[in-house]
N, CA, C and O atoms as a Maestro MAE file, in Angstrom:
{
 s_m_m2io_version
 :::
 2.0.0
}

f_m_ct {
 s_m_title
 :::
 protein
 m_atom[292] {
  # First column is atom index #
  i_m_mmod_type
  r_m_x_coord
  r_m_y_coord
  r_m_z_coord
  i_m_residue_number
  s_m_chain_name
  s_m_pdb_residue_name
  s_m_pdb_atom_name
  i_m_atomic_number
  :::
  1 25 106.230 62.176 87.374 1 A "MET " " N  " 7
  2 3 105.427 61.958 86.230 1 A "MET " " CA " 6
  3 2 106.265 61.314 85.124 1 A "MET " " C  " 6
  4 15 107.410 61.713 84.910 1 A "MET " " O  " 8
  5 25 105.724 60.348 84.437 2 A "ARG " " N  " 7
  6 3 106.420 59.685 83.362 2 A "ARG " " CA " 6
  7 2 106.077 60.298 82.027 2 A "ARG " " C  " 6
  8 15 105.037 60.940 81.881 2 A "ARG " " O  " 8
  9 25 106.979 60.097 81.012 3 A "LEU " " N  " 7
  10 3 106.720 60.523 79.669 3 A "LEU " " CA " 6
  11 2 105.411 59.926 79.133 3 A "LEU " " C  " 6
  12 15 104.650 60.606 78.445 3 A "LEU " " O  " 8
  13 25 105.164 58.692 79.443 4 A "SER " " N  " 7
  14 3 103.926 58.063 78.961 4 A "SER " " CA " 6
  15 2 102.698 58.706 79.509 4 A "SER " " C  " 6
  16 15 101.652 58.676 78.860 4 A "SER " " O  " 8
  17 25 102.778 59.311 80.720 5 A "ASP " " N  " 7
  18 3 101.669 60.071 81.315 5 A "ASP " " CA " 6
  19 2 101.473 61.332 80.505 5 A "ASP " " C  " 6
  20 15 100.329 61.664 80.191 5 A "ASP " " O  " 8
  21 25 102.510 62.047 80.150 6 A "LEU " " N  " 7
  22 3 102.409 63.257 79.383 6 A "LEU " " CA " 6
  23 2 101.790 62.999 78.008 6 A "LEU " " C  " 6
  24 15 100.993 63.790 77.502 6 A "LEU " " O  " 8
  25 25 102.184 61.863 77.422 7 A "GLN " " N  " 7
  26 3 101.735 61.593 76.049 7 A "GLN " " CA " 6
  27 2 100.236 61.339 75.923 7 A "GLN " " C  " 6
  28 15 99.691 61.413 74.822 7 A "GLN " " O  " 8
  29 25 99.584 61.049 76.997 8 A "THR " " N  " 7
  30 3 98.113 60.832 76.975 8 A "THR " " CA " 6
  31 2 97.323 62.139 77.053 8 A "THR " " C  " 6
  32 15 96.106 62.126 76.869 8 A "THR " " O  " 8
  33 25 97.969 63.234 77.315 9 A "LYS " " N  " 7
  34 3 97.314 64.513 77.465 9 A "LYS " " CA " 6
  35 2 97.240 65.330 76.156 9 A "LYS " " C  " 6
  36 15 98.195 65.336 75.379 9 A "LYS " " O  " 8
  37 25 96.137 66.002 75.919 10 A "ASN " " N  " 7
  38 3 96.053 66.940 74.794 10 A "ASN " " CA " 6
  39 2 96.796 68.213 75.103 10 A "ASN " " C  " 6
  40 15 96.814 68.663 76.249 10 A "ASN " " O  " 8
  41 25 97.417 68.805 74.083 11 A "ILE " " N  " 7
  42 3 98.082 70.083 74.227 11 A "ILE " " CA " 6
  43 2 97.082 71.150 73.776 11 A "ILE " " C  " 6
  44 15 96.543 71.077 72.672 11 A "ILE " " O  " 8
  45 25 96.842 72.122 74.621 12 A "ILE " " N  " 7
  46 3 95.860 73.159 74.377 12 A "ILE " " CA " 6
  47 2 96.528 74.509 74.605 12 A "ILE " " C  " 6
  48 15 97.312 74.659 75.542 12 A "ILE " " O  " 8
  49 25 96.219 75.512 73.742 13 A "THR " " N  " 7
  50 3 96.736 76.859 73.941 13 A "THR " " CA " 6
  51 2 95.974 77.535 75.063 13 A "THR " " C  " 6
  52 15 94.927 77.049 75.491 13 A "THR " " O  " 8
  53 25 96.502 78.665 75.545 14 A "THR " " N  " 7
  54 3 95.794 79.374 76.623 14 A "THR " " CA " 6
  55 2 94.459 79.950 76.181 14 A "THR " " C  " 6
  56 15 93.619 80.302 77.009 14 A "THR " " O  " 8
  57 25 94.266 80.045 74.850 15 A "ASP " " N  " 7
  58 3 92.935 80.528 74.371 15 A "ASP " " CA " 6
  59 2 92.021 79.384 73.944 15 A "ASP " " C  " 6
  60 15 91.001 79.614 73.294 15 A "ASP " " O  " 8
  61 25 92.390 78.119 74.313 16 A "GLY " " N  " 7
  62 3 91.535 77.008 74.177 16 A "GLY " " CA " 6
  63 2 91.617 76.193 72.843 16 A "GLY " " C  " 6
  64 15 90.783 75.321 72.597 16 A "GLY " " O  " 8
  65 25 92.587 76.481 72.031 17 A "LYS " " N  " 7
  66 3 92.737 75.767 70.753 17 A "LYS " " CA " 6
  67 2 93.534 74.475 70.915 17 A "LYS " " C  " 6
  68 15 94.600 74.481 71.531 17 A "LYS " " O  " 8
  69 25 93.045 73.404 70.386 18 A "LEU " " N  " 7
  70 3 93.742 72.096 70.427 18 A "LEU " " CA " 6
  71 2 94.902 72.155 69.523 18 A "LEU " " C  " 6
  72 15 94.738 72.489 68.349 18 A "LEU " " O  " 8
  73 25 96.110 71.840 70.007 19 A "ILE " " N  " 7
  74 3 97.295 71.785 69.181 19 A "ILE " " CA " 6
  75 2 97.582 70.361 68.748 19 A "ILE " " C  " 6
  76 15 97.812 70.136 67.559 19 A "ILE " " O  " 8
  77 25 97.582 69.403 69.631 20 A "GLY " " N  " 7
  78 3 97.871 68.037 69.335 20 A "GLY " " CA " 6
  79 2 98.294 67.253 70.540 20 A "GLY " " C  " 6
  80 15 97.885 67.530 71.668 20 A "GLY " " O  " 8
  81 25 99.144 66.241 70.278 21 A "ASN " " N  " 7
  82 3 99.641 65.373 71.339 21 A "ASN " " CA " 6
  83 2 101.121 65.187 71.255 21 A "ASN " " C  " 6
  84 15 101.707 65.259 70.175 21 A "ASN " " O  " 8
  85 25 101.750 64.942 72.417 22 A "ILE " " N  " 7
  86 3 103.196 64.744 72.465 22 A "ILE " " CA " 6
  87 2 103.559 63.390 71.872 22 A "ILE " " C  " 6
  88 15 102.975 62.363 72.217 22 A "ILE " " O  " 8
  89 25 104.528 63.413 70.977 23 A "ILE " " N  " 7
  90 3 105.023 62.175 70.401 23 A "ILE " " CA " 6
  91 2 106.472 61.886 70.783 23 A "ILE " " C  " 6
  92 15 106.958 60.768 70.609 23 A "ILE " " O  " 8
  93 25 107.173 62.930 71.317 24 A "ASP " " N  " 7
  94 3 108.573 62.735 71.640 24 A "ASP " " CA " 6
  95 2 109.001 63.937 72.459 24 A "ASP " " C  " 6
  96 15 108.251 64.906 72.575 24 A "ASP " " O  " 8
  97 25 110.203 63.888 73.032 25 A "VAL " " N  " 7
  98 3 110.800 65.032 73.740 25 A "VAL " " CA " 6
  99 2 112.289 65.176 73.320 25 A "VAL " " C  " 6
  100 15 112.921 64.225 72.860 25 A "VAL " " O  " 8
  101 25 112.801 66.379 73.497 26 A "ILE " " N  " 7
  102 3 114.237 66.612 73.302 26 A "ILE " " CA " 6
  103 2 114.789 66.963 74.706 26 A "ILE " " C  " 6
  104 15 114.293 67.859 75.388 26 A "ILE " " O  " 8
  105 25 115.808 66.236 75.087 27 A "ILE " " N  " 7
  106 3 116.460 66.416 76.365 27 A "ILE " " CA " 6
  107 2 117.845 67.013 76.200 27 A "ILE " " C  " 6
  108 15 118.653 66.510 75.419 27 A "ILE " " O  " 8
  109 25 118.118 68.072 76.924 28 A "GLU " " N  " 7
  110 3 119.443 68.700 76.892 28 A "GLU " " CA " 6
  111 2 119.951 68.849 78.326 28 A "GLU " " C  " 6
  112 15 119.226 69.367 79.175 28 A "GLU " " O  " 8
  113 25 121.113 68.434 78.602 29 A "ASN " " N  " 7
  114 3 121.774 68.522 79.938 29 A "ASN " " CA " 6
  115 2 120.856 67.908 80.994 29 A "ASN " " C  " 6
  116 15 120.752 68.425 82.106 29 A "ASN " " O  " 8
  117 25 120.190 66.805 80.646 30 A "GLY " " N  " 7
  118 3 119.381 66.086 81.643 30 A "GLY " " CA " 6
  119 2 118.015 66.686 81.876 30 A "GLY " " C  " 6
  120 15 117.283 66.187 82.732 30 A "GLY " " O  " 8
  121 25 117.631 67.723 81.168 31 A "ASN " " N  " 7
  122 3 116.283 68.323 81.335 31 A "ASN " " CA " 6
  123 2 115.519 68.320 80.045 31 A "ASN " " C  " 6
  124 15 116.086 68.443 78.960 31 A "ASN " " O  " 8
  125 25 114.207 68.175 80.183 32 A "ILE " " N  " 7
  126 3 113.365 68.274 78.960 32 A "ILE " " CA " 6
  127 2 113.380 69.715 78.476 32 A "ILE " " C  " 6
  128 15 113.015 70.642 79.199 32 A "ILE " " O  " 8
  129 25 113.824 69.880 77.196 33 A "LYS " " N  " 7
  130 3 113.965 71.191 76.620 33 A "LYS " " CA " 6
  131 2 112.752 71.497 75.724 33 A "LYS " " C  " 6
  132 15 112.207 72.600 75.760 33 A "LYS " " O  " 8
  133 25 112.341 70.504 74.922 34 A "TYR " " N  " 7
  134 3 111.223 70.673 73.982 34 A "TYR " " CA " 6
  135 2 110.300 69.487 74.003 34 A "TYR " " C  " 6
  136 15 110.759 68.358 74.175 34 A "TYR " " O  " 8
  137 25 109.007 69.704 73.833 35 A "LEU " " N  " 7
  138 3 108.085 68.658 73.611 35 A "LEU " " CA " 6
  139 2 107.881 68.625 72.064 35 A "LEU " " C  " 6
  140 15 107.681 69.678 71.458 35 A "LEU " " O  " 8
  141 25 107.930 67.465 71.443 36 A "ILE " " N  " 7
  142 3 107.669 67.300 70.054 36 A "ILE " " CA " 6
  143 2 106.197 66.902 69.945 36 A "ILE " " C  " 6
  144 15 105.799 65.842 70.427 36 A "ILE " " O  " 8
  145 25 105.383 67.767 69.303 37 A "VAL " " N  " 7
  146 3 103.952 67.604 69.267 37 A "VAL " " CA " 6
  147 2 103.532 67.272 67.829 37 A "VAL " " C  " 6
  148 15 103.974 67.900 66.867 37 A "VAL " " O  " 8
  149 25 102.677 66.279 67.725 38 A "GLU " " N  " 7
  150 3 102.010 66.007 66.447 38 A "GLU " " CA " 6
  151 2 100.782 66.856 66.353 38 A "GLU " " C  " 6
  152 15 99.924 66.829 67.236 38 A "GLU " " O  " 8
  153 25 100.692 67.615 65.282 39 A "LYS " " N  " 7
  154 3 99.583 68.542 65.109 39 A "LYS " " CA " 6
  155 2 98.276 67.779 65.036 39 A "LYS " " C  " 6
  156 15 98.205 66.669 64.508 39 A "LYS " " O  " 8
  157 25 97.222 68.418 65.593 40 A "SER " " N  " 7
  158 3 95.877 67.853 65.429 40 A "SER " " CA " 6
  159 2 95.482 67.955 63.987 40 A "SER " " C  " 6
  160 15 96.038 68.762 63.242 40 A "SER " " O  " 8
  161 25 94.531 67.148 63.580 41 A "LYS " " N  " 7
  162 3 94.084 67.151 62.166 41 A "LYS " " CA " 6
  163 2 93.563 68.493 61.780 41 A "LYS " " C  " 6
  164 15 93.557 68.819 60.593 41 A "LYS " " O  " 8
  165 25 93.117 69.304 62.727 42 A "PHE " " N  " 7
  166 3 92.562 70.628 62.415 42 A "PHE " " CA " 6
  167 2 93.638 71.622 62.082 42 A "PHE " " C  " 6
  168 15 93.359 72.628 61.430 42 A "PHE " " O  " 8
  169 25 94.878 71.373 62.513 43 A "LEU " " N  " 7
  170 3 95.945 72.348 62.292 43 A "LEU " " CA " 6
  171 2 96.824 71.988 61.072 43 A "LEU " " C  " 6
  172 15 97.578 72.829 60.584 43 A "LEU " " O  " 8
  173 25 96.719 70.712 60.575 44 A "ILE " " N  " 7
  174 3 97.544 70.367 59.417 44 A "ILE " " CA " 6
  175 2 97.082 71.149 58.178 44 A "ILE " " C  " 6
  176 15 95.910 71.139 57.801 44 A "ILE " " O  " 8
  177 25 98.017 71.792 57.597 45 A "SER " " N  " 7
  178 3 97.718 72.660 56.433 45 A "SER " " CA " 6
  179 2 98.031 71.986 55.133 45 A "SER " " C  " 6
  180 15 98.929 71.147 55.066 45 A "SER " " O  " 8
  181 25 97.317 72.330 54.114 46 A "ILE " " N  " 7
  182 3 97.619 71.780 52.813 46 A "ILE " " CA " 6
  183 2 98.870 72.361 52.240 46 A "ILE " " C  " 6
  184 15 99.399 71.863 51.246 46 A "ILE " " O  " 8
  185 25 99.376 73.465 52.889 47 A "PHE " " N  " 7
  186 3 100.590 74.129 52.399 47 A "PHE " " CA " 6
  187 2 101.900 73.590 52.956 47 A "PHE " " C  " 6
  188 15 102.982 74.010 52.548 47 A "PHE " " O  " 8
  189 25 101.789 72.657 53.891 48 A "THR " " N  " 7
  190 3 102.986 72.057 54.530 48 A "THR " " CA " 6
  191 2 102.779 70.598 54.790 48 A "THR " " C  " 6
  192 15 101.687 70.157 55.148 48 A "THR " " O  " 8
  193 25 103.844 69.848 54.605 49 A "SER " " N  " 7
  194 3 103.743 68.397 54.871 49 A "SER " " CA " 6
  195 2 104.261 68.096 56.294 49 A "SER " " C  " 6
  196 15 104.163 66.953 56.741 49 A "SER " " O  " 8
  197 25 104.778 69.039 56.974 50 A "LYS " " N  " 7
  198 3 105.246 68.878 58.332 50 A "LYS " " CA " 6
  199 2 104.086 68.810 59.288 50 A "LYS " " C  " 6
  200 15 103.319 69.761 59.439 50 A "LYS " " O  " 8
  201 25 103.971 67.657 59.937 51 A "ASN " " N  " 7
  202 3 102.857 67.512 60.861 51 A "ASN " " CA " 6
  203 2 103.271 67.431 62.329 51 A "ASN " " C  " 6
  204 15 102.531 66.926 63.172 51 A "ASN " " O  " 8
  205 25 104.457 67.935 62.610 52 A "GLU " " N  " 7
  206 3 104.914 67.997 64.002 52 A "GLU " " CA " 6
  207 2 105.741 69.261 64.174 52 A "GLU " " C  " 6
  208 15 106.267 69.822 63.213 52 A "GLU " " O  " 8
  209 25 105.842 69.703 65.454 53 A "PHE " " N  " 7
  210 3 106.621 70.863 65.743 53 A "PHE " " CA " 6
  211 2 107.018 70.828 67.232 53 A "PHE " " C  " 6
  212 15 106.541 69.999 68.006 53 A "PHE " " O  " 8
  213 25 107.926 71.779 67.604 54 A "GLU " " N  " 7
  214 3 108.455 71.786 68.983 54 A "GLU " " CA " 6
  215 2 107.780 72.877 69.807 54 A "GLU " " C  " 6
  216 15 107.474 73.969 69.328 54 A "GLU " " O  " 8
  217 25 107.563 72.519 71.079 55 A "ILE " " N  " 7
  218 3 107.094 73.486 72.067 55 A "ILE " " CA " 6
  219 2 108.141 73.517 73.171 55 A "ILE " " C  " 6
  220 15 108.496 72.477 73.726 55 A "ILE " " O  " 8
  221 25 108.631 74.702 73.486 56 A "GLU " " N  " 7
  222 3 109.646 74.805 74.559 56 A "GLU " " CA " 6
  223 2 108.996 74.507 75.898 56 A "GLU " " C  " 6
  224 15 107.845 74.863 76.152 56 A "GLU " " O  " 8
  225 25 109.784 73.828 76.763 57 A "TRP " " N  " 7
  226 3 109.306 73.431 78.068 57 A "TRP " " CA " 6
  227 2 108.798 74.697 78.838 57 A "TRP " " C  " 6
  228 15 107.796 74.633 79.551 57 A "TRP " " O  " 8
  229 25 109.499 75.817 78.677 58 A "ASN " " N  " 7
  230 3 109.110 77.037 79.426 58 A "ASN " " CA " 6
  231 2 107.787 77.635 78.933 58 A "ASN " " C  " 6
  232 15 107.260 78.539 79.582 58 A "ASN " " O  " 8
  233 25 107.225 77.160 77.798 59 A "GLN " " N  " 7
  234 3 105.938 77.618 77.325 59 A "GLN " " CA " 6
  235 2 104.777 76.943 78.058 59 A "GLN " " C  " 6
  236 15 103.631 77.376 77.934 59 A "GLN " " O  " 8
  237 25 105.065 75.894 78.814 60 A "ILE " " N  " 7
  238 3 103.971 75.215 79.551 60 A "ILE " " CA " 6
  239 2 103.520 76.072 80.720 60 A "ILE " " C  " 6
  240 15 104.317 76.514 81.547 60 A "ILE " " O  " 8
  241 25 102.220 76.287 80.758 61 A "LYS " " N  " 7
  242 3 101.630 77.066 81.863 61 A "LYS " " CA " 6
  243 2 101.046 76.138 82.952 61 A "LYS " " C  " 6
  244 15 101.201 76.408 84.143 61 A "LYS " " O  " 8
  245 25 100.383 75.058 82.544 62 A "THR " " N  " 7
  246 3 99.742 74.147 83.485 62 A "THR " " CA " 6
  247 2 99.736 72.748 82.895 62 A "THR " " C  " 6
  248 15 99.523 72.544 81.700 62 A "THR " " O  " 8
  249 25 99.979 71.797 83.781 63 A "ILE " " N  " 7
  250 3 99.817 70.360 83.434 63 A "ILE " " CA " 6
  251 2 98.655 69.846 84.299 63 A "ILE " " C  " 6
  252 15 98.777 69.705 85.516 63 A "ILE " " O  " 8
  253 25 97.532 69.574 83.634 64 A "GLY " " N  " 7
  254 3 96.361 69.113 84.342 64 A "GLY " " CA " 6
  255 2 96.204 67.611 84.181 64 A "GLY " " C  " 6
  256 15 97.078 66.925 83.651 64 A "GLY " " O  " 8
  257 25 95.029 67.105 84.670 65 A "ASP " " N  " 7
  258 3 94.742 65.649 84.574 65 A "ASP " " CA " 6
  259 2 94.662 65.185 83.093 65 A "ASP " " C  " 6
  260 15 95.168 64.122 82.732 65 A "ASP " " O  " 8
  261 25 94.011 66.017 82.257 66 A "ASP " " N  " 7
  262 3 93.723 65.609 80.880 66 A "ASP " " CA " 6
  263 2 94.460 66.452 79.818 66 A "ASP " " C  " 6
  264 15 94.626 65.990 78.690 66 A "ASP " " O  " 8
  265 25 94.893 67.648 80.149 67 A "VAL " " N  " 7
  266 3 95.482 68.559 79.194 67 A "VAL " " CA " 6
  267 2 96.726 69.220 79.727 67 A "VAL " " C  " 6
  268 15 96.952 69.294 80.934 67 A "VAL " " O  " 8
  269 25 97.532 69.700 78.794 68 A "ILE " " N  " 7
  270 3 98.649 70.548 79.082 68 A "ILE " " CA " 6
  271 2 98.381 71.908 78.394 68 A "ILE " " C  " 6
  272 15 98.176 71.958 77.181 68 A "ILE " " O  " 8
  273 25 98.383 72.970 79.146 69 A "ILE " " N  " 7
  274 3 98.088 74.257 78.602 69 A "ILE " " CA " 6
  275 2 99.385 74.991 78.344 69 A "ILE " " C  " 6
  276 15 100.227 75.110 79.235 69 A "ILE " " O  " 8
  277 25 99.552 75.495 77.097 70 A "VAL " " N  " 7
  278 3 100.799 76.171 76.723 70 A "VAL " " CA " 6
  279 2 100.509 77.543 76.206 70 A "VAL " " C  " 6
  280 15 99.434 77.807 75.669 70 A "VAL " " O  " 8
  281 25 101.495 78.441 76.372 71 A "GLU " " N  " 7
  282 3 101.431 79.790 75.835 71 A "GLU " " CA " 6
  283 2 102.204 79.787 74.492 71 A "GLU " " C  " 6
  284 15 103.412 79.549 74.463 71 A "GLU " " O  " 8
  285 25 101.520 80.043 73.442 72 A "CYS " " N  " 7
  286 3 102.118 80.058 72.100 72 A "CYS " " CA " 6
  287 2 102.290 81.492 71.654 72 A "CYS " " C  " 6
  288 15 101.380 82.310 71.791 72 A "CYS " " O  " 8
  289 25 103.514 81.810 71.096 73 A "GLN " " N  " 7
  290 3 103.778 83.151 70.642 73 A "GLN " " CA " 6
  291 2 103.249 83.336 69.253 73 A "GLN " " C  " 6
  292 15 103.376 84.420 68.683 73 A "GLN " " O  " 8
  :::
 }
 m_bond[291] {
  # First column is bond index #
  i_m_from
  i_m_to
  i_m_order
  :::
  1 1 2 1
  2 2 3 1
  3 3 4 2
  4 3 5 1
  5 5 6 1
  6 6 7 1
  7 7 8 2
  8 7 9 1
  9 9 10 1
  10 10 11 1
  11 11 12 2
  12 11 13 1
  13 13 14 1
  14 14 15 1
  15 15 16 2
  16 15 17 1
  17 17 18 1
  18 18 19 1
  19 19 20 2
  20 19 21 1
  21 21 22 1
  22 22 23 1
  23 23 24 2
  24 23 25 1
  25 25 26 1
  26 26 27 1
  27 27 28 2
  28 27 29 1
  29 29 30 1
  30 30 31 1
  31 31 32 2
  32 31 33 1
  33 33 34 1
  34 34 35 1
  35 35 36 2
  36 35 37 1
  37 37 38 1
  38 38 39 1
  39 39 40 2
  40 39 41 1
  41 41 42 1
  42 42 43 1
  43 43 44 2
  44 43 45 1
  45 45 46 1
  46 46 47 1
  47 47 48 2
  48 47 49 1
  49 49 50 1
  50 50 51 1
  51 51 52 2
  52 51 53 1
  53 53 54 1
  54 54 55 1
  55 55 56 2
  56 55 57 1
  57 57 58 1
  58 58 59 1
  59 59 60 2
  60 59 61 1
  61 61 62 1
  62 62 63 1
  63 63 64 2
  64 63 65 1
  65 65 66 1
  66 66 67 1
  67 67 68 2
  68 67 69 1
  69 69 70 1
  70 70 71 1
  71 71 72 2
  72 71 73 1
  73 73 74 1
  74 74 75 1
  75 75 76 2
  76 75 77 1
  77 77 78 1
  78 78 79 1
  79 79 80 2
  80 79 81 1
  81 81 82 1
  82 82 83 1
  83 83 84 2
  84 83 85 1
  85 85 86 1
  86 86 87 1
  87 87 88 2
  88 87 89 1
  89 89 90 1
  90 90 91 1
  91 91 92 2
  92 91 93 1
  93 93 94 1
  94 94 95 1
  95 95 96 2
  96 95 97 1
  97 97 98 1
  98 98 99 1
  99 99 100 2
  100 99 101 1
  101 101 102 1
  102 102 103 1
  103 103 104 2
  104 103 105 1
  105 105 106 1
  106 106 107 1
  107 107 108 2
  108 107 109 1
  109 109 110 1
  110 110 111 1
  111 111 112 2
  112 111 113 1
  113 113 114 1
  114 114 115 1
  115 115 116 2
  116 115 117 1
  117 117 118 1
  118 118 119 1
  119 119 120 2
  120 119 121 1
  121 121 122 1
  122 122 123 1
  123 123 124 2
  124 123 125 1
  125 125 126 1
  126 126 127 1
  127 127 128 2
  128 127 129 1
  129 129 130 1
  130 130 131 1
  131 131 132 2
  132 131 133 1
  133 133 134 1
  134 134 135 1
  135 135 136 2
  136 135 137 1
  137 137 138 1
  138 138 139 1
  139 139 140 2
  140 139 141 1
  141 141 142 1
  142 142 143 1
  143 143 144 2
  144 143 145 1
  145 145 146 1
  146 146 147 1
  147 147 148 2
  148 147 149 1
  149 149 150 1
  150 150 151 1
  151 151 152 2
  152 151 153 1
  153 153 154 1
  154 154 155 1
  155 155 156 2
  156 155 157 1
  157 157 158 1
  158 158 159 1
  159 159 160 2
  160 159 161 1
  161 161 162 1
  162 162 163 1
  163 163 164 2
  164 163 165 1
  165 165 166 1
  166 166 167 1
  167 167 168 2
  168 167 169 1
  169 169 170 1
  170 170 171 1
  171 171 172 2
  172 171 173 1
  173 173 174 1
  174 174 175 1
  175 175 176 2
  176 175 177 1
  177 177 178 1
  178 178 179 1
  179 179 180 2
  180 179 181 1
  181 181 182 1
  182 182 183 1
  183 183 184 2
  184 183 185 1
  185 185 186 1
  186 186 187 1
  187 187 188 2
  188 187 189 1
  189 189 190 1
  190 190 191 1
  191 191 192 2
  192 191 193 1
  193 193 194 1
  194 194 195 1
  195 195 196 2
  196 195 197 1
  197 197 198 1
  198 198 199 1
  199 199 200 2
  200 199 201 1
  201 201 202 1
  202 202 203 1
  203 203 204 2
  204 203 205 1
  205 205 206 1
  206 206 207 1
  207 207 208 2
  208 207 209 1
  209 209 210 1
  210 210 211 1
  211 211 212 2
  212 211 213 1
  213 213 214 1
  214 214 215 1
  215 215 216 2
  216 215 217 1
  217 217 218 1
  218 218 219 1
  219 219 220 2
  220 219 221 1
  221 221 222 1
  222 222 223 1
  223 223 224 2
  224 223 225 1
  225 225 226 1
  226 226 227 1
  227 227 228 2
  228 227 229 1
  229 229 230 1
  230 230 231 1
  231 231 232 2
  232 231 233 1
  233 233 234 1
  234 234 235 1
  235 235 236 2
  236 235 237 1
  237 237 238 1
  238 238 239 1
  239 239 240 2
  240 239 241 1
  241 241 242 1
  242 242 243 1
  243 243 244 2
  244 243 245 1
  245 245 246 1
  246 246 247 1
  247 247 248 2
  248 247 249 1
  249 249 250 1
  250 250 251 1
  251 251 252 2
  252 251 253 1
  253 253 254 1
  254 254 255 1
  255 255 256 2
  256 255 257 1
  257 257 258 1
  258 258 259 1
  259 259 260 2
  260 259 261 1
  261 261 262 1
  262 262 263 1
  263 263 264 2
  264 263 265 1
  265 265 266 1
  266 266 267 1
  267 267 268 2
  268 267 269 1
  269 269 270 1
  270 270 271 1
  271 271 272 2
  272 271 273 1
  273 273 274 1
  274 274 275 1
  275 275 276 2
  276 275 277 1
  277 277 278 1
  278 278 279 1
  279 279 280 2
  280 279 281 1
  281 281 282 1
  282 282 283 1
  283 283 284 2
  284 283 285 1
  285 285 286 1
  286 286 287 1
  287 287 288 2
  288 287 289 1
  289 289 290 1
  290 290 291 1
  291 291 292 2
  :::
 }
}
C-alpha cells in the first residue's frame, strides 16, 4: 500500500467518530511511527489553533477500503 492510498481514507475511532485525514507520516528506523492527521472540521476547537495531531501506528485497528479505524485513549 502506498502513502497516497492511506491519505484518501477517513480516520475513524472505534466508536464511530470521524477524526480527519492523513496529511503526513513520521518514519523512525524505516517504519511508520506516527500518522499526522488533520482534524475534521467538527473537532477543531475555538480554544486551540492546532488543527493536526499524531496517531501512533500501533493505535490502528483496521485499514479498510474507505476508512482507517483507530483506538484513541
